[in-house]
C-alpha positions in Angstrom: 51.3 332.7 298.6 47.8 331.3 298.2 44.9 333.1 296.8 43.2 333.7 300.1 46.2 335.4 301.6 46.7 337.6 298.5 42.9 338.6 298.8 43.4 339.6 302.4 46.4 341.6 301.7 44.7 343.3 298.6 41.6 344.1 300.6 43.5 345.7 303.4 45.7 347.7 301.0 42.7 349.0 299.0 40.8 349.8 302.1 43.8 351.8 303.4 44.6 353.6 300.2 41.2 353.9 298.5 38.5 353.5 301.2 39.8 355.9 303.8 40.4 358.8 301.3 37.1 358.0 299.7 35.2 358.5 303.0 36.9 361.9 303.5 36.2 363.0 299.9 32.5 362.0 300.4 32.3 364.1 303.5 33.9 367.1 302.0 31.9 366.7 298.8 28.6 366.5 300.9 29.6 369.7 302.7 30.4 371.4 299.5 27.2 370.2 297.8 25.2 371.5 300.7 26.6 375.0 300.0 28.9 375.3 302.9 32.2 375.0 300.9 34.2 378.2 301.1 37.8 379.1 300.6 40.2 381.9 301.3 43.5 382.5 299.5 46.6 384.5 300.3 49.0 384.8 297.5 51.8 387.3 297.8 49.8 389.5 300.0 46.7 389.4 297.8 43.9 387.9 299.8 40.6 386.6 298.4 37.6 384.5 299.4 34.9 382.6 297.6 32.4 379.8 297.5 33.0 376.4 295.9 30.4 375.5 293.3 27.9 372.9 294.3 28.6 370.9 291.2 32.1 370.2 292.3 30.6 368.8 295.6 28.5 366.4 293.7 31.5 365.3 291.7 33.4 364.7 294.9 30.5 362.6 296.2 30.6 360.5 293.1 34.4 360.1 293.3 34.2 359.2 297.0 31.6 356.6 296.4 33.7 355.0 293.6 36.7 355.0 296.0 34.8 353.4 298.7 33.4 350.7 296.5 36.8 349.5 295.3 37.8 347.7 298.5 34.3 346.2 298.8 34.5 344.7 295.2 38.1 343.5 295.7 37.1 341.8 299.0 34.1 340.2 297.5 35.9 338.9 294.3 39.1 337.8 296.1 37.7 336.2 299.3 34.7 334.3 298.0 34.7 330.5 297.9 35.1 328.9 294.5 32.1 327.0 293.2 32.2 323.3 294.0 32.5 321.2 290.8 31.5 317.6 290.6 34.3 315.2 290.0 34.4 314.0 286.5 34.8 310.3 286.0 37.5 309.6 283.4 36.4 306.7 281.2 39.2 305.1 279.1 38.2 304.7 275.5 37.1 301.3 274.5 39.2 299.4 272.1 
């Protein structure tokens, strides 16, 4: 398997397993940071409700941005063209 094929496979895998969840975490973090995040619980007949703190929303935004950046960085690093190097002339030593 050559480097380009491996790069394509890694880019697709990281986009699927990091990029997609990262987008949803960003969306949920944005909603929570805006103050619209609430929850309800029902544990053994005891119900409760509350609001998620906005700080956790900003944390989710940061985590989501990191997860979205991973496939981008992997794609750029793995799929870039290598720098062309000038051929080196090998000169045999003079006797």
